[in-house]
N, C-alpha and C positions, 0 to 999 in steps of 0.2 A: 410360528407357531400362524396357521395359516386360518383364517373365516371363509365362513363362504359368502362368496360373490354374491349371494339372495340379502345380503346382513339386513339391511331393509329394504323388504319384499315390497311397501309398499309404490314404491318406484318402478318395480314393475309392473304393478295393476293400476298402477294410477295415469301411467305415461299410455297404454294401452285401453284407457277404461271410453264407453264408445253412450252414445245420448241412451240408445235403447236399453241399456241396464238400468236405467234409475228407477225406472216403475219396477223393476222387480226386486231390487237390494230395498226399495222402502219396502212395500209391500208385506216383504219376508222377515224386514229389520221390526216393525210394529207387532209382526203375529208372534216371532222369537218372542220380543220386549215383553209382551201381555203376555206369554205364557211362563217367562223368569221372573212374573214376581210371585205366584204364588209359591214356585217351581223351589225358586229361591229361598221362600220362609220356612219351607218346609225340610227343607236340605238344612238349614242353618239348626232345627229341631233337634237331627241329627246327631249332629255336632255334639250339641247340648250348649250352645252360645243362643241371645236372645235372635226373635228372628230376621230383626236390622241387617246384623252382621250377613245375613245372604245375599242382600241386597245391595247390600258394598263390595262385595264380592263378585258380583256380575256386574260391576261400571266398569273401575279399571284396568280389570285383566282384559275383556274385550277387547278395547280400545288398543294396551298393547301390544296383544295376539296381529289383529288386525293391520300393525304397524311392520311386525316382522315374521307372521307366519307364512310358509307358502302354502296353507290350504283357501281356499276362494270358500270354502263352507262351512268348516269348521267354528262350532259356541262352544268359546270355553265360559266358563261360569263354575258353580259348584256342583256336583253331580254325587250319586248317591252312594260308589264303594269307595269315594276316597275319605266324602265325609266320616263312613262306619270305619274309615281306620284311624283318620284323627280323633273318632270321638274312641276308639276299645284301645288305643295309645297312651291319648292323653290322659284316660280314666285311671291311669294307673303311678297318676303321677302327680296330679292336680284332682282335685274337686269338682267334679262337675257343675256349672254352675256360676262357682265361684267368680272374681275379680283376675287371680292367679289362673286358671282355666284358659281367661277368655285372651289375658296377657301370652300366654303359651302355644294358643292356637293360631295367634299373629307372627308371633317369631318363627312356628315351626313352618310358615308359608315361608317365611325369607329364607331359613336353612333348604329348601326342598330347592325353590327358585337359584339360590348361590350353586347347587350340587348340578341343576340343570345344567346352568349355564357355566358351568367349567364340563361339562360333560358335552357339550356342544361344541364349545370352543376347541377342546383338545380331537373333534370329530371323532367320539363314541356311540356313534347312533345307529351300530353294530348291535348295540346291547338290546335290543328287540328280539334279538333273537335268544334273548337267552331265559325267556318263559316261554314253553312249549303250549302248545293248544289248549290241549287236556287239562295242563295245569291252571291255564287261565280258567278255563268251563268250570272246574272245581271250585277254585278260588268265585265267582261270581256266582255262582248257586248259591254255595254257602253264606257271601255275602247279602242275597239276596233274602234267605231262609234270617238271618241275623239281624236283619234291619226291619225286614216286617215284623219280629218277635216284639224286636222293639219298639216300634210304633203302637203293638195294641194297648198299651196304658193310654194312650191319647185316644185312640180310639173308642177304649172304654168307660173314659173320662176319672181315670183313676191316679192319683198320686203316687208315683209310686220312685225309685232311683233305678239307673239306668242300667239296665243290665244287656251283658253281651256273650249271656251264655242260656241258652234253650231255657235249660232245666227250671236256673232258677226264675227266669222272666214267668216264668207260665207259672211257676209255685208261687210266686210274690202276686199274679192278676190272682190265685187261684183263693190265695188267700184272704182277700180284698174287696170277695165276690161279693160283697154286700152294699158295697160303695160303689159298685157301678154307677154309671149316668145313663141311664139309658135313652136320656133324649141325644147326646152326646154320640152312641152309637147309632142311632136311627139316623142323626142325621148325615154321619160319618159314613155310610152305607148308601144312603140318596147321594153322597158325592163320589163314591165310586160308581153307580149306576151312570149318571150321569155322564163322567170323563168317558169310562166304556164308550157307552152308546154315542157319542160326540166324534169318539175316535174311528167307530164303524160306519158312521157317516162320512168324514175328511177326519184326515190329519192333519185340517191347518185348523180345524175351529178349536178356536181356544176353551176348548172343554171344563180343564181346572180353573179356568177365571171364569168361569160362568158358577160352578160348583160355588166356586170363592163368594164370589157376589150376591147368587142365589140366600145361602147362608147367611151373609149379613146383613140380608133383610130381614130376614125368618127372625134371628136372635132380636134385631133391635124392633120391628114392628110388634112381635108378641111378648118383648118386654123380659127375656128369658135373664136370669141371674145367674152370679159364677157358682152358684152351688147346684142349681140347673145342667149348667152347662160351660165345660171349662174354656173361654175366649183367650186371645191375644192382648188384648188392655191396648194402654199405651204407645205408641213406636214412635221412638224419633224421631223428630221432622230433620229433614238439610242432608243434604250430599254430605260424604265422610271426609274431614279434613285432612292434611296432612299433617303424618306423630308419629317420627321415626322409632320403632321400637328400642327399646333398652334391652342391649341382650348381653346378660352374662358366660364366663366362663363357664360354669356349670350349668347351665341353660342349654350350652351347645351338645355339654358330657349325655345330658338326660335326652337328651332332644335328635342328637345324632344319627340313632338304630332307626328309629321310627322316621326319620325324615330319607333315609338313603331308600327305604324301603317305600315309602310315597312320593317318592322321586321316581324311581324307575317303573311303578306302575301306571302312575299316573302319565308318565311320558307313553310307555307301551299303550295304556288304553287310548288315547288321543293320537297315536298315529296310526294304531289301526281302523278305529274311525274316519280317519282323515282319509285313509288308500280306501274305504270300502265305499266313504260319500264322491267320492271324487270320480271312481269306478276307473274304466279301461282309459281314460281321457290321452291321446298322445302329446295335444299341447300344452299339457299340463305334468308336472311332476312332483312328489312328494319329498322334502329335503329333508331325513331324519338329523341330521347335525343341524340345520337349521331349526327344525323344530324345538329339539330342542331348549336352544338359542330363544325360540319364541317362546315358550311357554317356562323356562328359567325367570326371563324377563319380566313378564306374566305375573306372577308369582311375586317375585320382588319388589316391583313397584307397586303391586297391590296389597304387597303386606303395610305397603308405608301411607297406603288410605282403608287401614283396618280390614283390610282380608283375608280371611282363613282361605289355603291352600286350593287352588281349581283346577280344571282340568276340561278336554272333550269332552260334550252329554253327546249319547249317539240321538236320543228321540229330540233335544235340539235339533243339534244338526241335519238328521232327518228331514223336520217340520224346515231347515231354514232352507232345507235345497227343494224339497218339494213347494217350498213356497215361491220359489223363482229366484234365489241369491243366486247372484251374479259374480258379486267381488265381495271383500272384508267390509265393503261399506254397510253392509247388512247389519254387521255383528256394531259396528260403530252408531247404526240410528237404534239398534238394539239397546247398547247402553245409554245411550238420550234417552229411550223412554222411562229406563228403571229409573236414572238421575230426576227424571220431572215426577215420574210416580212419586220420591223421596222427599222431593221441595214441597207438592202440593197435598200429594193424595193420602200421606200415612193415617190421618185421624179417620178414612175412611174403613183401616183394617182395625179398629180398635173391637167389633163385635167380630170380626172373624173367630168361628171356633176352631182351637188345636184339631179337632175329628176330623175337618177337613183339611187340615194341611196332610195328616196321617193317610188320607185315604190318594192323597195324591201321589205319597210316596209310594203306599200298598200297588197303587198300579205301576209306576214306572218300572216298581223292581220284576215286574212279570218279565219285561226284555233281559233282564240280565240272566233270565235262564232257556240254554240255547237246546230244547230237548230236540230237534230233529237233528244237533249234530253229536248228541248223548246217544240219540238210535243207533246212528251210523255209525262211530265208534266202536260200539258195543261189536257192531256185526262184524266191524273190516279189524279188529284190535282188540285184543282184550285185554295185552298188558297194558296198552295204555290207555283203557277204561277204565283199569283199575286202579294205575297213576293217579287218574281222575275223580275216585271214589273216594283214595284214599286222601288226599287233596280236599278234600268237599269233608272229611267225617273230620281231618284233623283242623281244618276252620273252627267246624264248627264246637268242636269239644272242647279242643282248649284256644287258639287264639288265631287271629290273621296271618298274624307275623310267623309262627310255627307252621299253619296252614302250606304258606309257600313255601318257607327253607324246606318239609319235608315234599312237596311235589316238586319245587329244583332240584333236591337231592336223586329222588326216585327218577326223576329222568336222566342226570348224568349215571348213574348207576344203571339204568336203562340202553343207555348209550353205550356205555363201557362194556357192558356184555356183550351187545351186537357187536363189537368192534372186538374182543376177546376171540368170540366164536362168530367170523363170517362167513357166509355162505359160501362153500368150494365145491366147483362143478367140475365132473369128470367129463369130458367134453368126447363126440363123434363127429363125422360128417354128413351133411345133406345129401346123398345118397343123388349122383349127376349135377350137384353144385359143389360153391368154392363157401359154403357155409355150414360154422358147427355150431350144436347145439348141444343141450345136456343130457345125455342118455337115461337118465332117470325121467323126463322129463317127454320127450322124442321118440318113437318108436322106428323101426328099419334104419337106423344111422349105420355108417360106415366103422368099423370102429378095429383095432389091428391089437392083434393076441399079445404082442411083446412092446407094446408102445402106451404109454399110461398118458394124455393130454388134462391138466387141468388148468382152471380161472379162477383166482382170487377176485370175489369183489368185494374188493376192500384193500384199503392202504394197508400193506405189511409193518409191525413198529412192535415195539417189546412186549406190547400187550398180545398181540396176538401170533408172532412168528414160532412160539413154543407148539401153538396148536395146528399149524401147518406142518411143523415139523412129526410131529403124532398125526395125522391125516396121509400123509405120504409112508412115513411106516403102517399105517393100517393096512391103506391099498396094495402095497409090495406084499403083506402077509396075507393077505386074503383073496391075492391073484392066482389062479393055476395055471397060471404060462409062465416061462421065463421075462422078466421084465429088462427089455434090451435100452430102452428110452421114455426119457418124462420128459416132457415138453410143458413149460411155463406159459399160456397165455399171461400177458404183463399187461392187456390193454387196461383195465379196473382197475390196476395198480398204480397209485396218483403222487406215490410217496412212498419212502423207503426210510427208516431211523436207522440208528449206527448198530443196533441191538438187531434189529433183520438184518441188515446186511450180515453180519458176523453168522449171522445163523442160516442165510442161504449159504453163504460157505460152506459151513458145517453139514450142510444137506449134501453139497457137490463133492466133498471129499469123502464123505457116509457110501456116497453112491459110486463115486467111483472105487470104493472098495471093493465093488457087489458088481465091477464092470458092466456101470448102466450111466448109460450116457445124461445128461442136462443140457438140454437147449431151451433158451429163451426167447420170446417174439414180443411185438407191438408194443414194446417199450416205450415209453414218452419222454420229454428231452430231458425232466427235470430227475426222475429215475436215471437213465441212462447218464447223466450226468452224476448222479452220487453213487452208481456204480463204477464208473472211473476213475471219479477222485479217493475211490477209499478202496482201487485193486482190485476189484471182483471181477471188472472185465476181462480183465486180462486173466484169470483164475478161470474163468467162464471159458472163454479165449470167444476170437469174434469171429471164426467159423461158426461157433454153435449162437450166435445170435442172428438173430430172423428178423426183417423189417414187419412179415404177417403170416400168418398159423399156416396156411398152404404152403409155403415154402417149409417150413421146419417140416412139414408132416413128411413132404415128401423127400428132404434130405434122409428124414430118421429112418422111414421104409426106399431108399434104395443103396444109402452108404451102407458100405461096409464098416459092419459095428466093429470090428473088431484094431479099424484105425483111431478108436477112442485112446484105448489103451497103448497104442504105441506113440500115440498124440500126448498122453502125460505123463510118458519116460522119457519124453523128447522136452517137453516142456517144463521138466522137474516141478511139479505138483507138489509142493510138501503136505504131506499127509497126516500129517503129527503137529 
């Protein structure tokens, strides 16, 4: 088993650390740390655990990732989508808000981390390709809707159960409209306004913290009680202690499907953000396998200090980048800021309205909906747009796991469909050139009445060889002239399986019975090796194999076609 040579990435960035990096790292670390305080508590509300656990999840995971991660600017802490997956998944197993629910969130972080670590060690970083962008877009848009709906109870100050389906959530709010805390709603809307305006001025301004401090001051100085506005009240003081979770086999059985889903999604999410934040840097590369190891280790060690599952957050990472972060030292400083808050400042948050935490979440989920990409997808590819819509609807109506599985299944079916019916072009030569083009797309091409030139823009396999055979039959039946030669331009064909090889053999023998020659050109090495090992190359005969299409066409148009019949008899090609 080979482990990445970046296993301790701190050794890479620390040895190249420069004095001029320090100012940017300190400023970015303080900025993100301040941002994390209200954000961490807000995302803990999504999960359904006490707000202090959101702060716990913002300390150790950041430090571990700084030691092992390959991104210099990715911020690891609680994120909205993952918090929703945790909440919706665990709500079917345990009652939200209970001690058992809290214990399971920490155990879940441990299992997610173990899965990610194993995947990283066995070099499974390529799984980033499992989820297509339409599926991710549909899922994240649905997550934004579900998260937003789940926070309405806090915005309106209503006591209600966690609802992860829109209809029931709105129904419960409507049924309790007499209990709405109008003061909470006003404070929440004020929080949204402050955050939005501060973002427009500068993304570096900690608008969420400003909203938090103003709302705390208002509640404290006006003496509003809990009946007028719901507040956090007492938050435990001090950094989290080491506490290994007690895991039973039953816990693993219950949590494994959810943990697998979360492990994959949080990694893909984090890896995509890391690549986007780093940009087209030639001097720094994000290693997917090492990222899995880093994220897995962050979740494992974080769970030992009472953290729920964490991942890379786009808004935090973007602020980290814009604030001038140069190395992962910025994340270490962020975690120190959160730790100092837990040690000295938790009494300040006693009067913090839950409506303001809801406002922080509602503003943050707006970034989950990629409107530009959705519009582009609609015009570029209607089928993939449909996959995105179906993923969105199944996630909203049924569940997150159902939505993701549906999206992946549709993507695979779409891929199989495209593989089963590949693009096949009949080619003609551009006049006075050696280039060949599709006769349906270009005019005034040079063609030959007794020659059909075909190009298959896909690998040939069991799933599409029958379609290729049917295409040839159809081309022959629709030809007004007598066809003497069929030429296969094999340039785009990168692979042939055993069924395809047998199918090509059947095509050759069928064509031979009709006195039609079969030529092939532009084969790449692996395809040529396959034909050689299978014996198909000897059936085609080296005389009918060419390096390029020009040579094949010259042979087909100048050679005596009768030679093929004579050759077939001499070579004793079996027709049955």
